[in-house]
N, CA, C, O and the ligand as a Tripos MOL2 file, in Angstrom:
@<TRIPOS>MOLECULE
protein
  297   295    75     0     0
PROTEIN
NO_CHARGES

@<TRIPOS>ATOM
      1 N           0.8450   -1.1900    0.0000 N.3       1 MET1
      2 CA          0.0000    0.0000    0.0000 C.3       1 MET1
      3 C           0.8850    1.2470    0.0000 C.2       1 MET1
      4 O           1.8220    1.3680    0.7900 O.2       1 MET1
      5 N           0.5630    2.1640   -0.9060 N.am      2 LYS2
      6 CA          1.3570    3.3940   -1.0170 C.3       2 LYS2
      7 C           0.5280    4.5760   -0.5220 C.2       2 LYS2
      8 O          -0.6830    4.6490   -0.7290 O.2       2 LYS2
      9 N           1.2070    5.4680    0.1170 N.am      3 VAL3
     10 CA          0.5530    6.7000    0.5610 C.3       3 VAL3
     11 C           1.4520    7.8760    0.1910 C.2       3 VAL3
     12 O           2.6600    7.7270    0.0120 O.2       3 VAL3
     13 N           0.8370    9.0350    0.0830 N.am      4 ASN4
     14 CA          1.6220   10.2370   -0.1620 C.3       4 ASN4
     15 C           1.8820   10.9450    1.1590 C.2       4 ASN4
     16 O           0.9740   11.1490    1.9640 O.2       4 ASN4
     17 N           3.1210   11.3100    1.3590 N.am      5 CYS5
     18 CA          3.4590   12.0790    2.5490 C.3       5 CYS5
     19 C           2.6430   13.3670    2.5550 C.2       5 CYS5
     20 O           2.6660   14.1110    1.5750 O.2       5 CYS5
     21 N           1.9220   13.6430    3.6410 N.am      6 PRO6
     22 CA          1.0860   14.8530    3.6670 C.3       6 PRO6
     23 C           1.9020   16.1410    3.5680 C.2       6 PRO6
     24 O           1.3770   17.1940    3.2090 O.2       6 PRO6
     25 N           3.1730   16.0430    3.8870 N.am      7 GLN7
     26 CA          3.9930   17.2500    3.8980 C.3       7 GLN7
     27 C           4.6450   17.5070    2.5480 C.2       7 GLN7
     28 O           4.5120   18.6000    1.9970 O.2       7 GLN7
     29 N           5.3400   16.5270    2.0160 N.am      8 CYS8
     30 CA          6.1090   16.7560    0.7890 C.3       8 CYS8
     31 C           5.5220   16.0260   -0.4080 C.2       8 CYS8
     32 O           6.0250   16.1520   -1.5250 O.2       8 CYS8
     33 N           4.4540   15.2580   -0.1790 N.am      9 GLN9
     34 CA          3.7350   14.5560   -1.2390 C.3       9 GLN9
     35 C           4.5370   13.4100   -1.8500 C.2       9 GLN9
     36 O           4.1180   12.8180   -2.8450 O.2       9 GLN9
     37 N           5.6580   13.1050   -1.2740 N.am     10 LYS10
     38 CA          6.4330   11.9740   -1.7750 C.3      10 LYS10
     39 C           5.6630   10.6880   -1.5170 C.2      10 LYS10
     40 O           5.0800   10.4930   -0.4510 O.2      10 LYS10
     41 N           5.6760    9.8180   -2.5180 N.am     11 GLN11
     42 CA          4.9620    8.5630   -2.3500 C.3      11 GLN11
     43 C           5.8430    7.5750   -1.5910 C.2      11 GLN11
     44 O           6.9900    7.3180   -1.9570 O.2      11 GLN11
     45 N           5.2740    7.0420   -0.5380 N.am     12 ILE12
     46 CA          6.0310    6.0920    0.2750 C.3      12 ILE12
     47 C           5.2000    4.8340    0.4900 C.2      12 ILE12
     48 O           3.9730    4.8510    0.3890 O.2      12 ILE12
     49 N           5.8770    3.7780    0.7790 N.am     13 GLU13
     50 CA          5.1970    2.5370    1.1230 C.3      13 GLU13
     51 C           4.7220    2.6310    2.5700 C.2      13 GLU13
     52 O           5.4990    2.9220    3.4800 O.2      13 GLU13
     53 N           3.4380    2.3810    2.7580 N.am     14 TRP14
     54 CA          2.9170    2.3900    4.1360 C.3      14 TRP14
     55 C           3.5600    1.2320    4.8920 C.2      14 TRP14
     56 O           3.4880    0.0740    4.4820 O.2      14 TRP14
     57 N           4.1760    1.5760    5.9820 N.am     15 ASP15
     58 CA          4.8700    0.5590    6.7600 C.3      15 ASP15
     59 C           4.5180    0.7720    8.2240 C.2      15 ASP15
     60 O           4.8200    1.8170    8.8010 O.2      15 ASP15
     61 N           3.8850   -0.2170    8.8110 N.am     16 SER16
     62 CA          3.4630   -0.0500   10.2030 C.3      16 SER16
     63 C           4.6530    0.0650   11.1420 C.2      16 SER16
     64 O           4.5020    0.4250   12.3090 O.2      16 SER16
     65 N           5.8450   -0.2440   10.6220 N.am     17 ASN17
     66 CA          7.0370   -0.0640   11.4420 C.3      17 ASN17
     67 C           7.6150    1.3430   11.3270 C.2      17 ASN17
     68 O           8.5410    1.7090   12.0500 O.2      17 ASN17
     69 N           7.0570    2.1170   10.4130 N.am     18 ASN18
     70 CA          7.5500    3.4810   10.2350 C.3      18 ASN18
     71 C           6.9520    4.3840   11.3110 C.2      18 ASN18
     72 O           5.7550    4.6660   11.2880 O.2      18 ASN18
     73 N           7.7680    4.8300   12.2400 N.am     19 PRO19
     74 CA          7.2310    5.6360   13.3530 C.3      19 PRO19
     75 C           6.7490    7.0010   12.8880 C.2      19 PRO19
     76 O           6.0740    7.7060   13.6380 O.2      19 PRO19
     77 N           7.0850    7.3820   11.6670 N.am     20 HIS20
     78 CA          6.7390    8.7220   11.2000 C.3      20 HIS20
     79 C           5.5160    8.7240   10.3020 C.2      20 HIS20
     80 O           5.0920    9.7820    9.8360 O.2      20 HIS20
     81 N           4.9410    7.5540   10.0530 N.am     21 ARG21
     82 CA          3.8030    7.5070    9.1570 C.3      21 ARG21
     83 C           2.6880    8.4280    9.6440 C.2      21 ARG21
     84 O           2.5730    8.5730   10.8610 O.2      21 ARG21
     85 N           1.8790    9.0460    8.8420 N.am     22 PRO22
     86 CA          1.9030    8.8750    7.3800 C.3      22 PRO22
     87 C           2.9610    9.7200    6.6840 C.2      22 PRO22
     88 O           2.9370    9.8590    5.4610 O.2      22 PRO22
     89 N           3.8760   10.2780    7.4400 N.am     23 PHE23
     90 CA          4.9220   11.0890    6.8230 C.3      23 PHE23
     91 C           6.0620   10.1940    6.3600 C.2      23 PHE23
     92 O           6.2290    9.0730    6.8390 O.2      23 PHE23
     93 N           6.8520   10.7230    5.4040 N.am     24 CYS24
     94 CA          7.9390    9.9180    4.8560 C.3      24 CYS24
     95 C           9.1210    9.8940    5.8100 C.2      24 CYS24
     96 O           9.9490    8.9850    5.7560 O.2      24 CYS24
     97 N           9.2010   10.8810    6.6750 N.am     25 SER25
     98 CA         10.3840   11.0150    7.5130 C.3      25 SER25
     99 C          10.0530   11.8250    8.7580 C.2      25 SER25
    100 O           9.0150   12.4810    8.8450 O.2      25 SER25
    101 N          10.9490   11.7580    9.6960 N.am     26 LYS26
    102 CA         10.7640   12.5320   10.9160 C.3      26 LYS26
    103 C          10.7280   14.0220   10.6060 C.2      26 LYS26
    104 O          10.0030   14.7900   11.2390 O.2      26 LYS26
    105 N          11.5310   14.4140    9.6160 N.am     27 ARG27
    106 CA         11.5940   15.8250    9.2760 C.3      27 ARG27
    107 C          10.2210   16.3420    8.8460 C.2      27 ARG27
    108 O           9.7730   17.3920    9.3070 O.2      27 ARG27
    109 N           9.5600   15.5960    7.9610 N.am     28 CYS28
    110 CA          8.2390   16.0320    7.5000 C.3      28 CYS28
    111 C           7.2510   16.0300    8.6640 C.2      28 CYS28
    112 O           6.3900   16.9050    8.7570 O.2      28 CYS28
    113 N           7.3790   15.0590    9.5330 N.am     29 GLN29
    114 CA          6.4980   14.9960   10.6980 C.3      29 GLN29
    115 C           6.6780   16.2430   11.5610 C.2      29 GLN29
    116 O           5.7020   16.8280   12.0310 O.2      29 GLN29
    117 N           7.9220   16.6410   11.7610 N.am     30 LEU30
    118 CA          8.1950   17.7950   12.6040 C.3      30 LEU30
    119 C           7.7360   19.0830   11.9390 C.2      30 LEU30
    120 O           7.2130   19.9820   12.5960 O.2      30 LEU30
    121 N           7.9390   19.1610   10.6220 N.am     31 ILE31
    122 CA          7.4920   20.3580    9.9070 C.3      31 ILE31
    123 C           5.9870   20.4990   10.0520 C.2      31 ILE31
    124 O           5.4730   21.5860   10.3160 O.2      31 ILE31
    125 N           5.2910   19.3920    9.8770 N.am     32 ASP32
    126 CA          3.8340   19.4330    9.9820 C.3      32 ASP32
    127 C           3.4070   19.8340   11.3920 C.2      32 ASP32
    128 O           2.4950   20.6400   11.5750 O.2      32 ASP32
    129 N           4.0670   19.2700   12.3580 N.am     33 LEU33
    130 CA          3.7380   19.5930   13.7470 C.3      33 LEU33
    131 C           4.0340   21.0610   14.0400 C.2      33 LEU33
    132 O           3.2820   21.7250   14.7530 O.2      33 LEU33
    133 N           5.1220   21.5550   13.4900 N.am     34 GLY34
    134 CA          5.4700   22.9590   13.6790 C.3      34 GLY34
    135 C           4.4280   23.8730   13.0670 C.2      34 GLY34
    136 O           4.0610   24.8910   13.6530 O.2      34 GLY34
    137 N           3.9470   23.5020   11.8720 N.am     35 GLU35
    138 CA          2.9170   24.3100   11.2310 C.3      35 GLU35
    139 C           1.6320   24.2640   12.0340 C.2      35 GLU35
    140 O           0.9320   25.2670   12.1720 O.2      35 GLU35
    141 N           1.3340   23.0960   12.5560 N.am     36 TRP36
    142 CA          0.1430   22.9660   13.3800 C.3      36 TRP36
    143 C           0.2520   23.8730   14.6000 C.2      36 TRP36
    144 O          -0.7060   24.5520   14.9710 O.2      36 TRP36
    145 N           1.4080   23.8760   15.2070 N.am     37 ALA37
    146 CA          1.6150   24.7120   16.3900 C.3      37 ALA37
    147 C           1.4930   26.1840   16.0260 C.2      37 ALA37
    148 O           0.9320   26.9760   16.7830 O.2      37 ALA37
    149 N           2.0160   26.5400   14.8730 N.am     38 ALA38
    150 CA          1.9340   27.9340   14.4370 C.3      38 ALA38
    151 C           0.4890   28.3250   14.1770 C.2      38 ALA38
    152 O           0.0620   29.4280   14.5150 O.2      38 ALA38
    153 N          -0.2590   27.4080   13.5710 N.am     39 GLU39
    154 CA         -1.6590   27.6970   13.2600 C.3      39 GLU39
    155 C          -2.4810   27.8880   14.5260 C.2      39 GLU39
    156 O          -3.4780   28.6110   14.5220 O.2      39 GLU39
    157 N          -2.0790   27.2610   15.5720 N.am     40 THR40
    158 CA         -2.8120   27.4320   16.8190 C.3      40 THR40
    159 C          -2.2550   28.6150   17.6080 C.2      40 THR40
    160 O          -2.5230   28.7730   18.7990 O.2      40 THR40
    161 N          -1.4700   29.4430   16.9100 N.am     41 HIS41
    162 CA         -0.9110   30.6540   17.5070 C.3      41 HIS41
    163 C          -0.0290   30.3280   18.7100 C.2      41 HIS41
    164 O           0.0920   31.1130   19.6510 O.2      41 HIS41
    165 N           0.5730   29.1600   18.6490 N.am     42 ALA42
    166 CA          1.5700   28.7930   19.6490 C.3      42 ALA42
    167 C           1.0400   28.9400   21.0680 C.2      42 ALA42
    168 O           1.7150   29.4710   21.9500 O.2      42 ALA42
    169 N          -0.1500   28.4710   21.2630 N.am     43 ILE43
    170 CA         -0.6860   28.4610   22.6240 C.3      43 ILE43
    171 C           0.1860   27.5460   23.4670 C.2      43 ILE43
    172 O           0.3900   26.3830   23.1180 O.2      43 ILE43
    173 N           0.6900   28.0520   24.5490 N.am     44 PRO44
    174 CA          1.5690   27.2060   25.3700 C.3      44 PRO44
    175 C           0.8370   25.9530   25.8570 C.2      44 PRO44
    176 O          -0.2950   26.0080   26.3380 O.2      44 PRO44
    177 N           1.5180   24.8480   25.7140 N.am     45 VAL45
    178 CA          0.9700   23.6010   26.2220 C.3      45 VAL45
    179 C           1.4950   23.4170   27.6350 C.2      45 VAL45
    180 O           2.6920   23.2300   27.8540 O.2      45 VAL45
    181 N           0.5970   23.4740   28.5630 N.am     46 LYS46
    182 CA          1.0410   23.4490   29.9530 C.3      46 LYS46
    183 C           0.8310   22.0650   30.5440 C.2      46 LYS46
    184 O          -0.2700   21.5150   30.5570 O.2      46 LYS46
    185 N           1.9140   21.5450   31.0180 N.am     47 ASP47
    186 CA          1.8750   20.2710   31.7040 C.3      47 ASP47
    187 C           1.9280   20.5830   33.1940 C.2      47 ASP47
    188 O           2.8630   21.2380   33.6540 O.2      47 ASP47
    189 N           0.9490   20.1280   33.9470 N.am     48 PRO48
    190 CA          0.9300   20.4850   35.3780 C.3      48 PRO48
    191 C           2.1420   19.9790   36.1440 C.2      48 PRO48
    192 O           2.5180   20.5360   37.1750 O.2      48 PRO48
    193 N           2.7470   18.9160   35.6280 N.am     49 GLN49
    194 CA          3.9220   18.3840   36.3150 C.3      49 GLN49
    195 C           5.1780   19.1620   35.9410 C.2      49 GLN49
    196 O           5.9620   19.5620   36.8010 O.2      49 GLN49
    197 N           5.3480   19.3630   34.6520 N.am     50 ASN50
    198 CA          6.5140   20.0820   34.1600 C.3      50 ASN50
    199 C           6.0160   21.1550   33.2030 C.2      50 ASN50
    200 O           5.2940   20.8590   32.2510 O.2      50 ASN50
    201 N           6.3900   22.3540   33.4470 N.am     51 ASP51
    202 CA          5.9750   23.4060   32.5270 C.3      51 ASP51
    203 C           6.6580   23.2010   31.1850 C.2      51 ASP51
    204 O           7.8770   23.3230   31.0670 O.2      51 ASP51
    205 N           5.8570   22.8890   30.1810 N.am     52 ILE52
    206 CA          6.3900   22.6690   28.8420 C.3      52 ILE52
    207 C           5.7400   23.6880   27.9100 C.2      52 ILE52
    208 O           4.5150   23.7650   27.8080 O.2      52 ILE52
    209 N           6.5680   24.4570   27.2430 N.am     53 PHE53
    210 CA          6.0470   25.4250   26.2880 C.3      53 PHE53
    211 C           6.5780   25.0770   24.9060 C.2      53 PHE53
    212 O           7.7850   24.9460   24.7010 O.2      53 PHE53
    213 N           5.6620   24.9320   23.9730 N.am     54 ILE54
    214 CA          6.0610   24.6210   22.6080 C.3      54 ILE54
    215 C           6.2810   25.9280   21.8550 C.2      54 ILE54
    216 O           5.3720   26.7420   21.6930 O.2      54 ILE54
    217 N           7.5010   26.0950   21.4100 N.am     55 ASP55
    218 CA          7.8510   27.2620   20.6170 C.3      55 ASP55
    219 C           8.0950   26.7930   19.1870 C.2      55 ASP55
    220 O           9.0590   26.0700   18.9360 O.2      55 ASP55
    221 N           7.2350   27.1910   18.2410 N.am     56 PRO56
    222 CA          7.3970   26.6980   16.8680 C.3      56 PRO56
    223 C           8.7640   27.0080   16.2850 C.2      56 PRO56
    224 O           9.2390   26.2880   15.4070 O.2      56 PRO56
    225 N           9.3940   28.0550   16.7540 N.am     57 GLU57
    226 CA         10.7070   28.4070   16.2170 C.3      57 GLU57
    227 C          11.7550   27.3610   16.5890 C.2      57 GLU57
    228 O          12.7200   27.1350   15.8580 O.2      57 GLU57
    229 N          11.5460   26.7430   17.7180 N.am     58 ASN58
    230 CA         12.5610   25.8170   18.2250 C.3      58 ASN58
    231 C          12.0310   24.3960   18.3390 C.2      58 ASN58
    232 O          12.5910   23.5600   19.0480 O.2      58 ASN58
    233 N          10.9310   24.1420   17.6220 N.am     59 ILE59
    234 CA         10.2660   22.8580   17.8660 C.3      59 ILE59
    235 C          11.1370   21.6800   17.4480 C.2      59 ILE59
    236 O          11.1330   20.6340   18.0970 O.2      59 ILE59
    237 N          11.8920   21.8580   16.3490 N.am     60 GLU60
    238 CA         12.7230   20.7330   15.9220 C.3      60 GLU60
    239 C          13.7740   20.4050   16.9730 C.2      60 GLU60
    240 O          14.0120   19.2420   17.3000 O.2      60 GLU60
    241 N          14.3890   21.4420   17.4850 N.am     61 GLU61
    242 CA         15.4090   21.2280   18.5020 C.3      61 GLU61
    243 C          14.7930   20.5970   19.7370 C.2      61 GLU61
    244 O          15.3590   19.6820   20.3370 O.2      61 GLU61
    245 N          13.6200   21.1030   20.1070 N.am     62 MET62
    246 CA         12.9640   20.5880   21.2970 C.3      62 MET62
    247 C          12.6030   19.1190   21.1210 C.2      62 MET62
    248 O          12.8320   18.2910   22.0030 O.2      62 MET62
    249 N          12.0300   18.8170   19.9500 N.am     63 LEU63
    250 CA         11.5790   17.4500   19.7310 C.3      63 LEU63
    251 C          12.7430   16.4900   19.5620 C.2      63 LEU63
    252 O          12.6300   15.3040   19.8710 O.2      63 LEU63
    253 N          13.8640   17.0070   19.0720 N.am     64 SER64
    254 CA         15.0200   16.1370   18.8900 C.3      64 SER64
    255 C          15.5520   15.6490   20.2240 C.2      64 SER64
    256 O          16.2950   14.6690   20.2930 O.2      64 SER64
    257 N          15.1660   16.3390   21.2720 N.am     65 GLN65
    258 CA         15.6320   15.9400   22.5950 C.3      65 GLN65
    259 C          14.6890   14.9420   23.2510 C.2      65 GLN65
    260 O          14.9620   14.4170   24.3300 O.2      65 GLN65
    261 N          13.5610   14.6890   22.5650 N.am     66 MET66
    262 CA         12.6120   13.7490   23.1470 C.3      66 MET66
    263 C          13.0260   12.3230   22.7730 C.2      66 MET66
    264 O          13.6800   12.1070   21.7540 O.2      66 MET66
    265 N          12.6450   11.3710   23.5940 N.am     67 PRO67
    266 CA         13.0620    9.9940   23.3210 C.3      67 PRO67
    267 C          12.4240    9.4710   22.0450 C.2      67 PRO67
    268 O          11.3290    9.8810   21.6600 O.2      67 PRO67
    269 N          13.1380    8.5510   21.3960 N.am     68 ASP68
    270 CA         12.5740    7.9050   20.2150 C.3      68 ASP68
    271 C          11.2610    7.2380   20.5880 C.2      68 ASP68
    272 O          11.1150    6.6580   21.6640 O.2      68 ASP68
    273 N          10.3250    7.3380   19.6790 N.am     69 GLY69
    274 CA          9.0450    6.6750   19.9250 C.3      69 GLY69
    275 C           8.0670    7.5460   20.6820 C.2      69 GLY69
    276 O           6.9820    7.0990   21.0520 O.2      69 GLY69
    277 N           8.4570    8.8120   20.9190 N.am     70 PHE70
    278 CA          7.5960    9.7190   21.6570 C.3      70 PHE70
    279 C           6.2280    9.8370   20.9890 C.2      70 PHE70
    280 O           5.1950    9.9500   21.6510 O.2      70 PHE70
    281 N           6.2560    9.8080   19.6540 N.am     71 PHE71
    282 CA          5.0140   10.0190   18.9140 C.3      71 PHE71
    283 C           4.3180    8.7060   18.5680 C.2      71 PHE71
    284 O           3.2600    8.7070   17.9390 O.2      71 PHE71
    285 N           4.8940    7.6260   18.9660 N.am     72 ASN72
    286 CA          4.2170    6.3480   18.7140 C.3      72 ASN72
    287 C           3.0350    6.2150   19.6570 C.2      72 ASN72
    288 O           3.1840    6.2370   20.8790 O.2      72 ASN72
    289 N           1.8920    6.0810   19.0780 N.am     73 GLU73
    290 CA          0.7040    5.9420   19.9060 C.3      73 GLU73
    291 C          -0.0030    4.6390   19.5870 C.2      73 GLU73
    292 O          -1.2180    4.5140   19.7410 O.2      73 GLU73
    293 N           0.7690    3.6890   19.1490 N.am     74 ASP74
    294 CA          0.1620    2.3920   18.8080 C.3      74 ASP74
    295 C          -0.2920    1.6820   20.0690 C.2      74 ASP74
    296 O          -0.8280    0.5760   19.9970 O.2      74 ASP74
    297 ZN          7.7090   13.9060    3.3550 Zn       75 ZN75
@<TRIPOS>BOND
     1     1     2 1
     2     2     3 1
     3     3     4 2
     4     3     5 am
     5     5     6 1
     6     6     7 1
     7     7     8 2
     8     7     9 am
     9     9    10 1
    10    10    11 1
    11    11    12 2
    12    11    13 am
    13    13    14 1
    14    14    15 1
    15    15    16 2
    16    15    17 am
    17    17    18 1
    18    18    19 1
    19    19    20 2
    20    19    21 am
    21    21    22 1
    22    22    23 1
    23    23    24 2
    24    23    25 am
    25    25    26 1
    26    26    27 1
    27    27    28 2
    28    27    29 am
    29    29    30 1
    30    30    31 1
    31    31    32 2
    32    31    33 am
    33    33    34 1
    34    34    35 1
    35    35    36 2
    36    35    37 am
    37    37    38 1
    38    38    39 1
    39    39    40 2
    40    39    41 am
    41    41    42 1
    42    42    43 1
    43    43    44 2
    44    43    45 am
    45    45    46 1
    46    46    47 1
    47    47    48 2
    48    47    49 am
    49    49    50 1
    50    50    51 1
    51    51    52 2
    52    51    53 am
    53    53    54 1
    54    54    55 1
    55    55    56 2
    56    55    57 am
    57    57    58 1
    58    58    59 1
    59    59    60 2
    60    59    61 am
    61    61    62 1
    62    62    63 1
    63    63    64 2
    64    63    65 am
    65    65    66 1
    66    66    67 1
    67    67    68 2
    68    67    69 am
    69    69    70 1
    70    70    71 1
    71    71    72 2
    72    71    73 am
    73    73    74 1
    74    74    75 1
    75    75    76 2
    76    75    77 am
    77    77    78 1
    78    78    79 1
    79    79    80 2
    80    79    81 am
    81    81    82 1
    82    82    83 1
    83    83    84 2
    84    83    85 am
    85    85    86 1
    86    86    87 1
    87    87    88 2
    88    87    89 am
    89    89    90 1
    90    90    91 1
    91    91    92 2
    92    91    93 am
    93    93    94 1
    94    94    95 1
    95    95    96 2
    96    95    97 am
    97    97    98 1
    98    98    99 1
    99    99   100 2
   100    99   101 am
   101   101   102 1
   102   102   103 1
   103   103   104 2
   104   103   105 am
   105   105   106 1
   106   106   107 1
   107   107   108 2
   108   107   109 am
   109   109   110 1
   110   110   111 1
   111   111   112 2
   112   111   113 am
   113   113   114 1
   114   114   115 1
   115   115   116 2
   116   115   117 am
   117   117   118 1
   118   118   119 1
   119   119   120 2
   120   119   121 am
   121   121   122 1
   122   122   123 1
   123   123   124 2
   124   123   125 am
   125   125   126 1
   126   126   127 1
   127   127   128 2
   128   127   129 am
   129   129   130 1
   130   130   131 1
   131   131   132 2
   132   131   133 am
   133   133   134 1
   134   134   135 1
   135   135   136 2
   136   135   137 am
   137   137   138 1
   138   138   139 1
   139   139   140 2
   140   139   141 am
   141   141   142 1
   142   142   143 1
   143   143   144 2
   144   143   145 am
   145   145   146 1
   146   146   147 1
   147   147   148 2
   148   147   149 am
   149   149   150 1
   150   150   151 1
   151   151   152 2
   152   151   153 am
   153   153   154 1
   154   154   155 1
   155   155   156 2
   156   155   157 am
   157   157   158 1
   158   158   159 1
   159   159   160 2
   160   159   161 am
   161   161   162 1
   162   162   163 1
   163   163   164 2
   164   163   165 am
   165   165   166 1
   166   166   167 1
   167   167   168 2
   168   167   169 am
   169   169   170 1
   170   170   171 1
   171   171   172 2
   172   171   173 am
   173   173   174 1
   174   174   175 1
   175   175   176 2
   176   175   177 am
   177   177   178 1
   178   178   179 1
   179   179   180 2
   180   179   181 am
   181   181   182 1
   182   182   183 1
   183   183   184 2
   184   183   185 am
   185   185   186 1
   186   186   187 1
   187   187   188 2
   188   187   189 am
   189   189   190 1
   190   190   191 1
   191   191   192 2
   192   191   193 am
   193   193   194 1
   194   194   195 1
   195   195   196 2
   196   195   197 am
   197   197   198 1
   198   198   199 1
   199   199   200 2
   200   199   201 am
   201   201   202 1
   202   202   203 1
   203   203   204 2
   204   203   205 am
   205   205   206 1
   206   206   207 1
   207   207   208 2
   208   207   209 am
   209   209   210 1
   210   210   211 1
   211   211   212 2
   212   211   213 am
   213   213   214 1
   214   214   215 1
   215   215   216 2
   216   215   217 am
   217   217   218 1
   218   218   219 1
   219   219   220 2
   220   219   221 am
   221   221   222 1
   222   222   223 1
   223   223   224 2
   224   223   225 am
   225   225   226 1
   226   226   227 1
   227   227   228 2
   228   227   229 am
   229   229   230 1
   230   230   231 1
   231   231   232 2
   232   231   233 am
   233   233   234 1
   234   234   235 1
   235   235   236 2
   236   235   237 am
   237   237   238 1
   238   238   239 1
   239   239   240 2
   240   239   241 am
   241   241   242 1
   242   242   243 1
   243   243   244 2
   244   243   245 am
   245   245   246 1
   246   246   247 1
   247   247   248 2
   248   247   249 am
   249   249   250 1
   250   250   251 1
   251   251   252 2
   252   251   253 am
   253   253   254 1
   254   254   255 1
   255   255   256 2
   256   255   257 am
   257   257   258 1
   258   258   259 1
   259   259   260 2
   260   259   261 am
   261   261   262 1
   262   262   263 1
   263   263   264 2
   264   263   265 am
   265   265   266 1
   266   266   267 1
   267   267   268 2
   268   267   269 am
   269   269   270 1
   270   270   271 1
   271   271   272 2
   272   271   273 am
   273   273   274 1
   274   274   275 1
   275   275   276 2
   276   275   277 am
   277   277   278 1
   278   278   279 1
   279   279   280 2
   280   279   281 am
   281   281   282 1
   282   282   283 1
   283   283   284 2
   284   283   285 am
   285   285   286 1
   286   286   287 1
   287   287   288 2
   288   287   289 am
   289   289   290 1
   290   290   291 1
   291   291   292 2
   292   291   293 am
   293   293   294 1
   294   294   295 1
   295   295   296 2
@<TRIPOS>SUBSTRUCTURE
     1 MET1         2 RESIDUE 1 A MET
     2 LYS2         6 RESIDUE 1 A LYS
     3 VAL3        10 RESIDUE 1 A VAL
     4 ASN4        14 RESIDUE 1 A ASN
     5 CYS5        18 RESIDUE 1 A CYS
     6 PRO6        22 RESIDUE 1 A PRO
     7 GLN7        26 RESIDUE 1 A GLN
     8 CYS8        30 RESIDUE 1 A CYS
     9 GLN9        34 RESIDUE 1 A GLN
    10 LYS10       38 RESIDUE 1 A LYS
    11 GLN11       42 RESIDUE 1 A GLN
    12 ILE12       46 RESIDUE 1 A ILE
    13 GLU13       50 RESIDUE 1 A GLU
    14 TRP14       54 RESIDUE 1 A TRP
    15 ASP15       58 RESIDUE 1 A ASP
    16 SER16       62 RESIDUE 1 A SER
    17 ASN17       66 RESIDUE 1 A ASN
    18 ASN18       70 RESIDUE 1 A ASN
    19 PRO19       74 RESIDUE 1 A PRO
    20 HIS20       78 RESIDUE 1 A HIS
    21 ARG21       82 RESIDUE 1 A ARG
    22 PRO22       86 RESIDUE 1 A PRO
    23 PHE23       90 RESIDUE 1 A PHE
    24 CYS24       94 RESIDUE 1 A CYS
    25 SER25       98 RESIDUE 1 A SER
    26 LYS26      102 RESIDUE 1 A LYS
    27 ARG27      106 RESIDUE 1 A ARG
    28 CYS28      110 RESIDUE 1 A CYS
    29 GLN29      114 RESIDUE 1 A GLN
    30 LEU30      118 RESIDUE 1 A LEU
    31 ILE31      122 RESIDUE 1 A ILE
    32 ASP32      126 RESIDUE 1 A ASP
    33 LEU33      130 RESIDUE 1 A LEU
    34 GLY34      134 RESIDUE 1 A GLY
    35 GLU35      138 RESIDUE 1 A GLU
    36 TRP36      142 RESIDUE 1 A TRP
    37 ALA37      146 RESIDUE 1 A ALA
    38 ALA38      150 RESIDUE 1 A ALA
    39 GLU39      154 RESIDUE 1 A GLU
    40 THR40      158 RESIDUE 1 A THR
    41 HIS41      162 RESIDUE 1 A HIS
    42 ALA42      166 RESIDUE 1 A ALA
    43 ILE43      170 RESIDUE 1 A ILE
    44 PRO44      174 RESIDUE 1 A PRO
    45 VAL45      178 RESIDUE 1 A VAL
    46 LYS46      182 RESIDUE 1 A LYS
    47 ASP47      186 RESIDUE 1 A ASP
    48 PRO48      190 RESIDUE 1 A PRO
    49 GLN49      194 RESIDUE 1 A GLN
    50 ASN50      198 RESIDUE 1 A ASN
    51 ASP51      202 RESIDUE 1 A ASP
    52 ILE52      206 RESIDUE 1 A ILE
    53 PHE53      210 RESIDUE 1 A PHE
    54 ILE54      214 RESIDUE 1 A ILE
    55 ASP55      218 RESIDUE 1 A ASP
    56 PRO56      222 RESIDUE 1 A PRO
    57 GLU57      226 RESIDUE 1 A GLU
    58 ASN58      230 RESIDUE 1 A ASN
    59 ILE59      234 RESIDUE 1 A ILE
    60 GLU60      238 RESIDUE 1 A GLU
    61 GLU61      242 RESIDUE 1 A GLU
    62 MET62      246 RESIDUE 1 A MET
    63 LEU63      250 RESIDUE 1 A LEU
    64 SER64      254 RESIDUE 1 A SER
    65 GLN65      258 RESIDUE 1 A GLN
    66 MET66      262 RESIDUE 1 A MET
    67 PRO67      266 RESIDUE 1 A PRO
    68 ASP68      270 RESIDUE 1 A ASP
    69 GLY69      274 RESIDUE 1 A GLY
    70 PHE70      278 RESIDUE 1 A PHE
    71 PHE71      282 RESIDUE 1 A PHE
    72 ASN72      286 RESIDUE 1 A ASN
    73 GLU73      290 RESIDUE 1 A GLU
    74 ASP74      294 RESIDUE 1 A ASP
    75 ZN75       297 GROUP 0 **** ****
């Protein structure tokens, strides 16, 4: 089964082992997430345990520090 990456439109094979699906890569996933954050006017996401603020300008750097599989919700 082939799908188009929602970000760059590249056609990729759907692979349930791909942690970035439906995106082709982590980069496209992060770009999409960054745009989503920007569209929501960067409303701070507040975690009652740890104050976490998502800054779209630094989202890639921030997310790169998160553990692998952070976005896996299987
Ligand atoms: Zn892509």
